[in-house]
C-alpha positions as CSV (number, residue, x, y, z in Angstrom):
1,M,-118.8,38.5,101.4
2,G,-117.9,36.6,104.6
3,N,-114.7,38.7,104.9
4,K,-116.4,42.1,105.1
5,R,-117.2,43.6,108.4
6,S,-120.7,44.5,109.4
7,G,-120.2,48.1,108.3
8,G,-119.5,47.1,104.7
9,G,-115.8,48.0,104.9
10,L,-112.8,45.7,104.3
11,S,-111.5,43.3,106.8
12,P,-107.8,44.0,108.0
13,A,-106.8,41.1,105.8
14,Q,-108.3,42.7,102.7
15,Q,-106.9,46.1,103.5
16,A,-103.4,44.5,103.9
17,A,-103.8,42.8,100.6
18,K,-105.0,46.0,98.8
19,F,-102.0,47.9,100.3
20,L,-99.6,45.1,99.4
21,G,-100.8,45.0,95.8
22,V,-100.1,48.7,95.3
23,S,-97.0,48.5,97.2
24,V,-95.6,45.8,95.1
25,L,-96.3,47.7,92.0
26,A,-94.7,50.7,93.4
27,G,-91.8,48.7,94.5
28,A,-91.4,47.3,91.2
29,V,-91.3,50.7,89.7
30,L,-89.0,52.2,92.4
31,A,-86.7,49.2,92.1
32,G,-86.0,50.3,88.5
33,I,-88.5,48.9,86.1
34,A,-86.0,49.1,83.3
35,L,-83.8,46.5,85.1
36,P,-86.2,43.6,85.3
37,A,-83.4,41.1,86.1
38,V,-83.6,41.9,89.7
39,G,-86.4,39.5,89.9
40,V,-88.6,41.6,91.9
41,I,-91.9,40.1,93.4
42,G,-91.3,36.8,91.6
43,L,-93.2,37.8,88.4
44,A,-92.3,34.7,86.7
45,A,-94.4,32.4,88.7
46,K,-96.2,29.9,86.4
47,G,-99.9,30.4,86.2
48,S,-99.9,34.0,87.4
49,V,-98.0,36.6,85.3
50,E,-95.1,36.4,82.8
51,G,-91.8,37.6,83.9
52,F,-91.3,41.2,82.9
53,D,-88.2,40.3,80.7
54,E,-90.2,37.5,79.0
55,L,-92.7,39.9,77.6
56,P,-92.3,40.7,73.9
57,A,-90.1,43.6,73.2
58,T,-92.5,45.5,71.0
59,L,-96.1,46.3,71.5
60,K,-98.2,45.2,68.5
61,Q,-100.4,48.1,67.6
62,P,-103.2,47.0,65.3
63,P,-104.7,49.4,62.8
64,L,-107.8,50.9,64.5
65,S,-111.0,49.7,63.4
66,Q,-112.9,52.4,61.4
67,R,-116.0,52.8,59.2
68,T,-116.3,51.2,55.9
69,T,-118.2,53.0,53.2
70,I,-120.0,51.0,50.4
71,L,-120.4,52.9,47.2
72,D,-122.4,52.3,44.0
73,A,-120.7,52.1,40.6
74,A,-120.9,55.9,40.3
75,G,-119.3,56.5,43.7
76,G,-122.4,57.4,45.5
77,P,-122.7,56.2,49.0
78,I,-124.9,53.3,49.7
79,A,-124.3,52.5,53.3
80,T,-121.7,52.8,56.1
81,V,-120.8,49.7,58.1
82,Y,-118.5,49.2,61.1
83,S,-117.6,47.1,63.9
84,R,-116.6,50.2,65.8
85,D,-117.7,53.7,64.7
86,R,-114.5,55.6,64.4
87,T,-112.9,58.2,62.2
88,V,-109.2,58.7,62.9
89,V,-108.1,62.3,62.9
90,P,-104.9,64.2,63.5
91,L,-104.4,66.5,66.5
92,K,-104.9,69.7,64.4
93,R,-108.4,68.4,63.7
94,I,-109.2,68.1,67.5
95,S,-110.2,71.1,69.5
96,P,-107.4,72.4,71.9
97,Y,-110.1,72.4,74.6
98,M,-110.5,68.7,74.1
99,Q,-106.9,68.0,74.3
100,K,-106.6,70.0,77.5
101,A,-109.7,68.5,79.1
102,I,-108.6,64.9,78.6
103,V,-105.2,65.5,80.0
104,A,-106.5,67.5,83.0
105,I,-109.0,64.9,84.1
106,E,-107.1,61.7,83.2
107,D,-103.4,62.5,83.6
108,S,-102.7,66.1,84.7
109,R,-99.0,65.5,85.0
110,F,-98.9,63.8,81.4
111,Y,-96.2,66.3,80.2
112,E,-94.2,66.1,83.2
113,H,-93.7,62.5,83.9
114,G,-92.4,59.5,81.9
115,A,-94.2,56.5,81.1
116,V,-94.9,55.8,84.7
117,D,-95.8,58.6,87.1
118,L,-94.1,57.6,90.4
119,K,-95.6,60.6,92.2
120,G,-98.9,59.5,91.2
121,I,-98.3,56.0,92.2
122,L,-97.2,57.2,95.8
123,R,-100.1,59.5,96.0
124,A,-102.6,56.8,95.0
125,L,-100.7,54.3,97.4
126,N,-101.2,56.7,100.3
127,Q,-104.9,57.6,99.4
128,N,-105.8,53.9,98.9
129,A,-104.2,52.8,102.2
130,Q,-106.2,55.5,104.0
131,S,-109.5,54.5,102.5
132,G,-108.9,50.8,102.7
133,G,-109.7,50.3,99.1
134,V,-108.8,51.5,95.6
135,S,-110.3,55.0,95.5
136,Q,-107.6,56.4,93.3
137,G,-105.9,55.1,90.2
138,A,-102.3,55.7,89.2
139,S,-102.4,54.8,85.4
140,T,-101.0,57.3,83.1
141,L,-102.5,58.4,79.8
142,T,-99.8,56.3,78.2
143,Q,-100.6,53.2,80.2
144,Q,-104.4,53.8,79.4
145,Y,-103.5,54.0,75.8
146,V,-101.6,50.6,76.0
147,K,-104.7,49.0,77.7
148,N,-106.9,50.3,74.8
149,V,-104.6,48.8,72.3
150,F,-105.0,45.4,74.0
151,V,-108.8,45.9,73.8
152,E,-108.6,46.9,70.2
153,E,-106.6,43.8,69.4
154,A,-109.2,41.6,71.3
155,G,-111.9,42.9,68.8
156,D,-115.2,41.4,69.4
157,D,-113.7,38.3,71.3
158,A,-115.4,38.6,74.7
159,A,-112.8,36.4,76.4
160,K,-109.9,38.4,75.0
161,V,-111.5,41.7,76.0
162,A,-111.9,40.4,79.5
163,E,-108.2,39.4,79.5
164,A,-107.2,42.8,78.3
165,T,-109.2,44.5,81.1
166,Q,-108.8,42.3,84.1
167,Q,-107.6,43.9,87.3
168,T,-104.5,42.0,87.8
169,L,-100.9,42.8,88.8
170,G,-99.8,40.9,85.6
171,R,-101.8,43.3,83.3
172,K,-100.3,46.3,85.2
173,I,-96.9,44.9,84.6
174,R,-97.6,44.5,80.9
175,E,-98.8,48.0,80.6
176,L,-95.8,49.4,82.3
177,K,-93.4,47.8,80.1
178,Y,-95.1,48.7,76.9
179,A,-95.8,52.2,78.2
180,I,-92.0,52.7,78.4
181,Q,-91.6,51.6,74.8
182,V,-94.4,53.7,73.6
183,E,-93.1,57.0,75.3
184,E,-89.7,56.3,73.7
185,E,-91.1,55.8,70.2
186,L,-94.0,58.1,69.9
187,G,-93.6,61.0,72.1
188,K,-96.4,62.9,74.0
189,K,-98.2,64.5,71.1
190,R,-98.6,61.2,69.2
191,I,-99.5,59.4,72.3
192,L,-102.3,61.9,72.9
193,K,-103.5,61.7,69.4
194,N,-103.6,58.0,69.5
195,Y,-105.3,58.0,72.8
196,L,-108.0,60.4,71.6
197,N,-108.7,58.2,68.5
198,I,-108.7,54.9,70.2
199,T,-110.6,55.4,73.4
200,Y,-114.4,54.7,73.8
201,F,-116.8,57.5,74.4
202,G,-120.2,55.5,74.8
203,Q,-123.1,55.4,72.4
204,Q,-121.1,53.2,70.0
205,A,-118.6,56.1,69.4
206,Y,-114.9,55.2,69.4
207,G,-112.5,58.1,69.2
208,V,-113.2,61.8,69.7
209,E,-114.4,62.5,66.2
210,A,-117.2,59.9,66.2
211,A,-118.0,61.0,69.7
212,S,-118.3,64.7,68.7
213,Q,-120.5,63.7,65.8
214,R,-122.6,61.5,68.0
215,Y,-123.3,63.9,70.7
216,F,-123.0,67.3,69.1
217,S,-123.3,66.6,65.3
218,K,-120.1,68.4,64.7
219,P,-116.5,67.7,63.9
220,A,-114.1,67.4,66.9
221,K,-112.2,70.5,65.8
222,D,-115.2,72.6,66.5
223,L,-115.8,71.5,70.1
224,K,-116.4,74.2,72.7
225,L,-115.0,74.3,76.1
226,Q,-118.1,72.8,77.9
227,E,-118.6,70.2,75.0
228,A,-115.0,69.1,75.4
229,A,-115.4,68.8,79.0
230,L,-118.4,66.6,78.7
231,L,-116.7,64.2,76.3
232,A,-113.5,64.0,78.5
233,G,-115.8,63.2,81.5
234,I,-117.4,60.3,79.7
235,V,-114.2,58.3,79.3
236,Q,-114.0,57.1,82.9
237,S,-117.3,55.3,82.7
238,P,-119.2,55.7,79.4
239,S,-122.3,54.0,80.8
240,R,-122.5,55.9,84.1
241,Y,-121.8,59.3,82.5
242,D,-124.0,58.9,79.3
243,P,-125.4,62.1,78.7
244,V,-128.1,60.8,76.4
245,N,-129.5,58.5,79.3
246,D,-128.6,60.4,82.4
247,A,-128.1,64.1,81.7
248,T,-127.8,65.1,85.5
249,E,-124.9,62.6,86.2
250,A,-123.2,63.6,83.0
251,R,-123.4,67.3,83.8
252,Q,-122.0,66.8,87.3
253,R,-119.1,64.8,85.8
254,R,-118.5,67.6,83.2
255,N,-118.4,70.1,85.9
256,V,-115.7,68.1,87.7
257,V,-113.7,68.2,84.6
258,L,-114.1,71.9,84.1
259,Q,-112.9,72.5,87.8
260,R,-109.9,70.3,87.2
261,M,-109.0,72.4,84.1
262,A,-109.2,75.6,86.2
263,E,-106.9,73.8,88.9
264,T,-104.3,72.9,86.2
265,H,-104.6,76.4,84.9
266,D,-105.7,75.4,81.4
267,I,-108.6,77.8,81.9
268,S,-109.5,80.5,84.3
269,Q,-111.8,79.9,87.3
270,A,-114.3,82.4,85.8
271,E,-114.3,80.5,82.5
272,A,-114.9,77.2,84.4
273,D,-117.8,78.8,86.3
274,R,-119.3,80.2,83.2
275,A,-119.1,76.7,81.5
276,K,-120.6,75.1,84.5
277,R,-123.7,77.1,84.3
278,S,-124.4,76.2,80.7
279,P,-126.8,73.5,79.7
280,L,-125.6,70.4,77.9
281,K,-127.1,71.5,74.6
282,L,-126.7,68.0,73.0
283,N,-127.5,67.6,69.3
284,V,-127.6,63.9,69.0
285,S,-126.9,62.0,65.8
286,R,-128.2,58.5,66.0
287,P,-125.8,55.7,64.9
288,K,-126.2,55.1,61.2
289,N,-124.5,51.6,61.0
290,G,-125.1,48.7,58.8
291,C,-127.0,47.7,55.8
292,I,-130.3,48.5,57.4
293,T,-129.5,52.2,56.8
294,A,-128.7,51.6,53.1
295,V,-130.2,54.1,50.6
296,K,-132.0,53.5,47.3
297,G,-133.5,50.2,48.6
298,A,-130.0,48.6,48.6
299,G,-130.0,47.1,52.0
300,F,-130.1,43.5,50.7
301,F,-127.4,44.2,48.1
302,C,-125.3,45.8,50.8
303,K,-125.6,42.6,52.9
304,Y,-124.8,40.6,49.8
305,V,-121.5,42.5,49.5
306,E,-120.8,41.7,53.1
307,K,-121.6,38.0,52.4
308,V,-119.2,38.0,49.4
309,F,-116.4,39.5,51.5
310,L,-116.8,37.0,54.4
311,N,-117.1,34.0,52.0
312,D,-114.5,34.7,49.3
313,P,-110.9,33.4,50.0
314,V,-109.5,36.4,48.1
315,F,-110.0,38.4,51.3
316,G,-108.3,35.9,53.6
317,K,-107.6,32.1,53.8
318,T,-109.9,31.6,56.7
319,R,-113.4,33.0,57.6
320,E,-111.8,34.3,60.9
321,A,-109.2,36.3,58.9
322,R,-111.8,37.7,56.5
323,A,-114.1,38.6,59.4
324,K,-111.2,40.4,61.2
325,L,-110.4,42.4,58.0
326,W,-114.0,43.3,57.6
327,N,-114.5,44.4,61.4
328,R,-111.3,46.4,61.2
329,G,-113.0,48.3,58.4
330,G,-111.5,51.6,57.1
331,L,-112.4,50.4,53.4
332,R,-114.1,52.1,50.5
333,I,-115.8,49.4,48.6
334,K,-116.9,50.4,45.1
335,T,-119.7,47.9,44.0
336,T,-121.1,47.1,40.6
337,L,-124.6,48.5,41.6
338,D,-125.8,51.0,38.9
339,P,-127.7,53.7,40.5
340,Q,-130.0,54.2,37.5
341,T,-130.8,50.5,37.4
342,Q,-131.3,50.2,41.3
343,L,-133.7,53.2,41.2
344,S,-135.7,51.8,38.3
345,V,-135.9,48.4,40.0
346,Q,-137.2,49.9,43.3
347,D,-139.7,52.2,41.5
348,S,-141.1,49.2,39.6
349,I,-141.4,47.1,42.6
350,K,-143.3,49.9,44.5
351,D,-145.7,50.4,41.6
352,H,-146.6,46.9,41.4
353,V,-146.4,45.2,44.8
354,Y,-147.1,46.6,48.2
355,Q,-145.0,46.0,51.3
356,T,-148.2,44.9,53.0
357,D,-149.4,42.5,50.4
358,D,-149.8,38.8,51.2
359,V,-147.0,38.0,48.7
360,A,-143.7,39.6,48.0
361,T,-141.6,40.2,44.9
362,A,-137.8,40.2,44.4
363,A,-136.0,41.4,41.2
364,T,-132.4,41.3,40.1
365,I,-130.6,42.6,37.0
366,V,-127.2,41.6,35.9
367,E,-125.0,42.5,32.9
368,P,-124.4,39.9,30.4
369,G,-120.8,39.2,29.5
370,S,-119.4,40.6,32.9
371,G,-121.5,39.2,35.7
372,K,-122.0,42.6,37.3
373,I,-125.0,42.8,39.5
374,L,-126.6,46.1,38.4
375,G,-129.8,46.1,40.6
376,M,-131.3,44.2,43.4
377,G,-134.5,44.9,45.3
378,Q,-137.6,43.4,46.9
379,S,-140.9,44.6,48.2
380,R,-140.3,43.7,51.8
381,P,-137.5,46.0,53.1
382,Y,-134.6,45.1,55.1
383,G,-135.6,45.2,58.9
384,Y,-137.1,43.5,61.8
385,G,-140.7,44.8,61.9
386,K,-144.0,43.7,60.4
387,N,-143.6,43.1,56.6
388,E,-139.9,43.5,56.8
389,T,-137.4,40.7,56.7
390,E,-133.6,39.9,57.0
391,I,-133.8,37.4,54.2
392,N,-132.6,38.4,50.8
393,L,-135.3,37.0,48.6
394,S,-133.0,37.4,45.5
395,V,-130.1,35.1,46.5
396,D,-129.1,31.6,47.6
397,R,-129.4,30.5,51.2
398,S,-125.5,30.6,51.6
399,M,-125.6,34.3,50.7
400,G,-128.3,35.4,53.0
401,G,-131.4,34.2,51.2
402,G,-133.9,31.4,51.7
403,A,-134.3,28.0,50.1
404,G,-135.3,29.4,46.9
405,Y,-138.5,29.0,44.7
406,Q,-139.6,26.7,41.8
407,P,-138.9,28.6,38.6
408,G,-141.7,26.9,36.6
409,S,-141.5,27.2,32.9
410,T,-138.6,29.7,33.0
411,F,-136.4,26.6,33.2
412,K,-137.7,25.1,29.8
413,P,-135.3,27.3,27.6
414,I,-132.5,25.4,29.5
415,V,-133.9,22.1,28.4
416,A,-134.3,23.4,24.8
417,A,-130.6,24.5,24.9
418,A,-129.5,21.2,26.0
419,A,-131.3,19.5,23.3
420,L,-129.9,21.9,20.6
421,E,-126.4,21.3,22.0
422,R,-126.9,17.6,21.5
423,G,-127.7,18.2,17.8
424,M,-131.5,18.3,17.9
425,S,-133.1,20.4,15.3
426,A,-135.2,23.3,16.2
427,G,-137.8,21.9,13.9
428,K,-138.0,18.8,15.9
429,R,-141.7,17.6,16.2
430,Y,-143.2,15.8,19.2
431,S,-146.7,14.5,19.4
432,A,-147.1,16.4,22.7
433,P,-150.5,15.0,23.6
434,Y,-152.8,16.7,26.1
435,E,-152.1,13.9,28.6
436,M,-149.4,11.4,29.0
437,P,-147.5,9.2,31.5
438,Y,-144.0,10.2,32.4
439,P,-141.7,7.9,30.4
440,E,-141.0,4.6,32.0
441,R,-137.2,5.0,32.1
442,I,-134.9,8.0,31.4
443,S,-131.1,7.9,31.6
444,A,-129.5,10.1,34.2
445,C,-126.1,11.0,35.3
446,D,-123.4,8.5,36.5
447,G,-124.9,5.7,34.4
448,K,-128.1,5.7,36.6
449,T,-131.6,5.4,35.3
450,W,-134.8,7.2,36.5
451,V,-137.7,4.8,36.6
452,N,-141.4,5.8,36.7
453,T,-142.5,3.2,39.3
454,G,-145.5,5.1,40.4
455,G,-147.1,5.5,36.9
456,Q,-147.2,9.3,37.3
457,K,-148.8,11.3,34.6
458,L,-148.6,14.9,33.4
459,T,-151.0,17.1,31.3
460,N,-151.0,20.4,29.5
461,E,-153.4,22.9,30.9
462,N,-155.9,23.0,28.1
463,E,-157.3,20.0,26.4
464,S,-157.0,21.9,23.2
465,E,-153.2,21.8,23.5
466,V,-152.5,18.7,21.4
467,G,-149.5,18.4,19.2
468,P,-147.7,17.7,17.1
469,Y,-145.6,20.9,17.9
470,R,-142.3,22.2,16.8
471,L,-140.0,23.8,19.3
472,R,-141.1,27.3,18.5
473,E,-144.8,26.9,19.2
474,A,-144.1,24.6,22.2
475,T,-141.9,27.3,23.7
476,A,-144.4,30.0,23.1
477,K,-147.3,27.9,24.5
478,S,-145.0,26.2,27.1
479,V,-146.4,22.8,26.3
480,N,-145.4,20.5,29.2
481,T,-145.7,17.3,27.4
482,Y,-143.4,18.6,24.6
483,F,-140.5,19.3,26.9
484,V,-140.9,16.0,28.9
485,Q,-140.7,14.1,25.6
486,M,-137.6,16.1,24.8
487,I,-135.9,15.2,28.0
488,D,-136.9,11.6,27.4
489,D,-134.9,11.8,24.1
490,I,-131.8,13.4,25.4
491,G,-131.7,12.2,29.0
492,I,-131.6,14.1,32.3
493,C,-128.0,14.5,32.7
494,P,-127.4,16.8,29.5
495,V,-129.9,19.2,31.1
496,T,-128.4,19.3,34.6
497,E,-124.9,19.5,33.1
498,L,-125.9,22.6,31.1
499,A,-127.8,24.1,33.9
500,G,-124.5,23.8,35.9
501,K,-122.5,25.6,33.1
502,M,-125.0,28.3,33.3
503,G,-124.7,28.7,37.0
504,V,-128.1,27.2,37.9
505,E,-128.0,25.6,41.3
506,R,-130.5,24.9,43.9
507,A,-130.8,27.9,46.4
508,D,-130.6,25.6,49.4
509,G,-127.2,24.1,48.2
510,R,-128.5,20.6,47.5
511,P,-127.6,18.8,44.2
512,M,-130.1,19.1,41.4
513,D,-132.6,16.1,41.4
514,Q,-132.3,13.8,38.5
515,A,-135.9,13.6,37.6
516,P,-137.7,14.5,34.4
517,S,-139.8,17.0,36.2
518,I,-136.8,19.2,36.1
519,A,-138.1,20.2,32.7
520,L,-141.0,21.9,34.3
521,G,-139.0,23.9,36.8
522,T,-139.3,21.9,40.0
523,Q,-135.9,22.7,41.4
524,E,-135.9,25.7,43.7
525,V,-133.7,28.6,42.6
526,S,-133.1,32.3,43.3
527,P,-133.8,35.4,41.1
528,L,-130.0,36.1,40.9
529,T,-129.4,32.6,39.6
530,M,-132.1,32.9,36.9
531,A,-130.9,36.4,35.8
532,S,-127.4,35.2,35.4
533,A,-128.4,32.1,33.6
534,Y,-130.6,34.1,31.1
535,A,-127.5,36.5,30.8
536,T,-125.8,33.4,29.3
537,F,-128.3,33.5,26.3
538,A,-127.9,37.4,25.9
539,A,-124.1,36.9,25.9
540,R,-124.4,34.3,23.0
541,G,-123.5,31.3,25.1
542,V,-121.0,32.8,27.7
543,Y,-121.8,32.5,31.3
544,C,-120.1,34.9,33.8
545,T,-120.3,34.3,37.5
546,P,-122.1,37.3,39.3
547,I,-119.9,39.8,40.9
548,A,-120.9,42.6,43.2
549,I,-117.5,44.4,44.0
550,E,-115.5,46.4,41.5
551,S,-112.6,47.8,43.7
552,I,-111.6,48.2,47.4
553,R,-109.3,50.8,48.8
554,T,-108.0,51.2,52.3
555,I,-108.1,54.7,53.9
556,G,-104.4,55.1,53.0
557,G,-105.3,54.5,49.3
558,K,-103.9,50.9,49.1
559,S,-105.9,48.8,46.7
560,L,-107.0,45.3,47.7
561,P,-107.6,42.4,45.4
562,V,-111.3,41.6,44.7
563,P,-113.1,38.7,43.3
564,K,-113.2,38.6,39.5
565,S,-116.1,37.1,37.4
566,K,-115.2,33.8,35.8
567,C,-116.6,33.7,32.3
568,S,-116.7,30.4,30.3
569,R,-118.6,29.2,27.3
570,A,-121.6,27.3,28.4
571,M,-123.1,26.6,24.9
572,S,-122.4,27.5,21.2
573,E,-123.3,30.8,19.7
574,R,-125.7,29.0,17.4
575,T,-127.6,27.4,20.3
576,A,-127.8,30.8,22.3
577,D,-128.9,32.6,19.1
578,T,-131.7,30.0,18.3
579,V,-132.9,30.4,22.0
580,N,-132.8,34.0,21.7
581,T,-135.0,33.8,18.6
582,L,-137.4,31.5,20.4
583,L,-137.7,33.7,23.4
584,R,-138.0,36.8,21.4
585,G,-141.2,35.3,20.1
586,V,-142.5,34.9,23.7
587,V,-142.4,38.7,24.4
588,E,-143.7,39.6,21.0
589,D,-146.6,37.3,20.5
590,G,-146.5,34.8,23.3
591,T,-147.2,34.8,27.1
592,G,-144.8,37.6,27.8
593,R,-146.3,40.3,25.7
594,Q,-147.0,42.4,28.7
595,A,-143.4,42.4,29.4
596,G,-142.3,43.6,25.9
597,L,-140.0,46.6,25.6
598,G,-141.4,48.0,22.3
599,S,-138.8,48.5,19.6
600,R,-135.9,47.5,21.8
601,A,-134.9,43.8,21.2
602,S,-135.8,41.7,24.1
603,A,-136.5,38.1,24.9
604,G,-137.8,36.2,27.9
605,K,-140.0,33.6,29.5
606,T,-142.9,33.4,31.9
607,G,-143.3,30.9,34.6
608,T,-145.9,29.8,37.1
609,T,-145.6,26.9,39.7
610,D,-148.1,24.4,40.7
611,F,-151.0,25.9,42.7
612,R,-149.6,29.3,41.9
613,Y,-147.3,29.6,44.9
614,A,-144.8,31.5,42.7
615,A,-144.8,33.4,39.3
616,W,-141.8,34.5,37.4
617,F,-140.5,36.4,34.4
618,A,-137.0,36.1,33.3
619,G,-135.9,38.1,30.3
620,Y,-133.1,40.0,28.7
621,T,-131.8,42.4,26.1
622,P,-128.3,41.9,24.6
623,N,-127.0,44.3,27.4
624,M,-129.2,43.5,30.5
625,S,-130.7,40.4,32.0
626,G,-133.1,40.3,34.8
627,A,-135.4,38.0,36.7
628,V,-138.5,38.9,38.7
629,W,-140.3,36.4,41.1
630,V,-143.6,37.0,43.0
631,G,-144.9,34.7,45.7
632,D,-145.1,33.9,49.3
633,P,-141.6,33.3,50.7
634,A,-143.3,31.0,53.3
635,H,-144.9,29.0,50.5
636,E,-148.3,29.1,52.1
637,R,-150.4,31.8,50.2
638,R,-151.6,30.6,46.7
639,M,-151.9,33.5,44.3
640,I,-155.6,32.9,43.6
641,D,-158.3,35.5,44.4
642,I,-155.6,37.8,45.8
643,S,-154.9,41.5,45.6
644,I,-151.4,42.6,44.7
645,G,-150.4,46.2,44.5
646,G,-154.1,47.2,44.8
647,T,-155.1,45.2,41.8
648,P,-157.4,42.1,42.3
649,Y,-156.4,38.9,40.5
650,A,-158.5,35.7,40.2
651,K,-155.3,33.9,39.2
652,V,-151.7,35.3,38.9
653,F,-149.8,34.5,35.7
654,G,-146.0,35.0,35.1
655,G,-146.9,37.5,32.3
656,E,-149.4,39.4,34.1
657,V,-147.6,40.3,37.4
658,P,-143.8,39.7,37.2
659,G,-143.8,40.5,33.5
660,P,-144.8,44.2,33.9
661,I,-142.5,44.5,36.9
662,W,-139.7,43.3,34.7
663,R,-140.8,45.6,31.9
664,D,-140.7,48.7,34.0
665,A,-137.6,47.9,35.8
666,M,-135.7,47.2,32.5
667,S,-137.2,50.2,30.7
668,G,-135.9,52.6,33.4
669,A,-132.6,50.8,33.7
670,L,-132.0,50.9,29.9
671,E,-133.2,54.5,29.4
672,G,-130.4,56.3,27.4
673,K,-128.4,53.3,26.8
674,P,-127.6,51.5,23.4
675,A,-130.2,49.2,22.0
676,P,-128.3,46.4,20.2
677,G,-130.1,43.6,18.5
678,F,-129.9,39.8,18.7
679,E,-128.5,37.6,16.0
680,R,-131.5,36.0,14.6
681,V,-131.7,32.5,13.1
682,H,-134.3,30.9,10.8
683,L,-136.3,28.2,12.7
684,P,-137.4,25.2,10.7
685,G,-141.1,25.4,10.0
686,D,-141.1,29.3,9.9
687,G,-144.0,30.2,7.5
688,D,-145.5,26.7,7.2
689,G,-148.7,27.7,8.8
690,R,-148.4,25.5,11.8
691,D,-145.7,27.2,13.9
692,G,-146.7,30.8,13.5
693,G,-144.6,31.9,10.6
694,G,-142.8,35.1,10.1
695,D,-139.3,36.4,11.0
696,H,-140.3,37.7,14.3
697,D,-140.7,34.3,16.1
698,G,-144.4,34.7,16.6
699,G,-147.2,32.4,17.4
700,R,-150.1,32.9,19.7
701,G,-148.4,31.3,22.7
702,D,-151.3,31.1,25.0
703,D,-148.9,29.1,27.3
704,G,-151.4,26.5,28.2
705,D,-153.4,28.1,30.9
706,G,-156.8,28.0,29.3
707,D,-157.3,31.7,29.4
708,D,-157.8,32.0,25.6
709,D,-159.6,35.4,26.0
710,K,-156.2,36.9,27.3
711,P,-154.2,38.5,24.5
712,G,-151.2,36.2,23.8
713,G,-152.4,33.5,26.3
714,G,-151.5,33.1,29.9
715,D,-149.4,30.8,32.0
716,G,-149.8,27.1,31.7
717,D,-150.4,24.9,34.6
718,G,-150.7,21.4,34.1
719,D,-148.0,19.0,35.2
720,G,-149.7,18.1,38.4
721,D,-148.3,18.0,42.0
722,G,-147.6,14.3,42.2
723,G,-145.5,12.7,44.8
724,S,-141.9,11.6,44.3
725,P,-141.4,9.2,41.4
726,W,-137.9,8.2,42.3
727,P,-137.3,4.5,42.6
728,D,-134.7,2.9,44.8
729,V,-132.3,2.9,42.0
730,I,-131.6,6.7,42.2
731,G,-133.3,8.0,45.4
732,G,-135.9,10.6,46.3
733,G,-136.9,13.7,44.4
734,D,-139.3,16.7,44.5
735,G,-141.9,15.1,42.3
736,F,-143.6,17.0,39.6
737,G,-144.5,20.2,41.4
738,G,-143.7,22.6,38.6
739,R,-146.4,24.3,36.3
740,G,-146.1,24.6,32.7
741,D,-146.1,28.3,32.1
């Protein structure tokens, strides 16, 4: 500021510097830019600019970033995502008015000069010297294209973008050299096409096709004269000449372009004058970018797809490489999302839980034997407003979810399966008293032992729930003491190991706690995890990792590799068939009766956590598996004396709210699809009068909640909310927070 004169002009020293800068550039050109060995202007000075002859011989022209379209399994669009909204089009799909307008205003001698316009440089040199500043530029359209290539290559890296656009002699020299190469290799028509597709037109629109759609809601081939002139005028300063935010400035600039077109004889003066009088007549289409615009309530699934892309090494060795590929876009990603299933999930959620309720719900459905995610939804939509969220309540934290939710008694079938895998009979009886202390010592993994140093106890919900019970009735009633006695027999490690084989991991990424309370569902997990785990039972013991992407193709039709589901046997067919028989009884005569699918074979388990912070239903048919969670994501609102979906509840049970959501979602998803049955097994004790009897795995299954007046029973509570029982031998844990439901 100190060098400026009082009138605001440049000092003689600054004028000389400006003049010298342009003179040097002109001198470099006039000296013969194709003969860099003359060493003009000392360009190889360290710390300033590279020598002209040291620049790479070939300009690296990256693929232009474009829109990526995410599709469902039937090929229907879910959402469009992009780093830069661009659709590349050939010249024949760009209005001739647009081609003429951009040349007229940006480089009227484009078809007459080579890569460098010497006449233009001298004209700019003279004008700038007279004004004492830089009032006129001399970059050709080709040089501008080269600069845009540098900007495109910089992507979203602010430092690289600044480097690509810095006003230095070094950048100009680079542009000049590469402009020569581009002119020789591409020719005028291709340069013009590339320029119109790469340049920025404001309002998040890159390239003329996106700009035409943004401002006029029409393709670039249909642009009229005044419309083309408006777009051509924006390029010089997209923010200043933004017609959406400053129509007056944009119109004045448009008229400058029209006049220039008349001066270059692209149009007549009469045509220019008529066009100048016309209003802007914008027909703005707002940007529709990102998963927030997804249809069918699939915003969170869309975001999950993005997370998969950015996290999976199949798309690049490093996260940076994967992010670069994602941001470049131009992909058609076909996902596993089944439109019928997704619609059914969303309809069921809307029918049972309101967006404005104190609690939320999330539901996910997967395909057993393939791992395909067929549906994923939640009551709080993707967004940033009230009762909206960016957190995907269906998935783990690493994939955009939260810390997860205690699954309660939906975890008990995993304990049962672990015991069966160890050779325990399904007819095994335990005393299962109403109240008992946790065992004094239980073996854990790695030779460690869990010790009950605090003398913690657990109970069943009803004092009438007193054994002995066999596995069938203990499962139907969800008897807490039975399953803790079972884990005392087999140890904690077989349970956590089988859970791992079934894909059950904590949503927050921590290891599973080695505590007997795991039998009661105290380890926070996500609905996708439980849906995939229960799919293992449906697939007769085979677990498949969940997948969301079926195929990816580039704009040019090239197929990209995608992650494949990894399927492995987690348990024997006999064990899975036994669990299926047990859990079919739950939906026929137990706590899950309200979730039953009528004549279609189904199985499942309810779950409610301590203090009713969460309620679950996880269930399956042989061809679909789903999990539904209801609760407060913040873990603050207990589901007691609460209204959900317009219905008041004194207490919320897993079979009463999540169960019907699961039933309606699965019913719609399975409509018109085959209805295979399970392989049933005979359970020891069937028909002996104590365990229910019959071949339908029945039993009352009042699940220990004390609501004997409810058909089929309710959801058991009863294991307490004690503090951590972990001794120094093993370390801390989550205590006994799960309910017996």
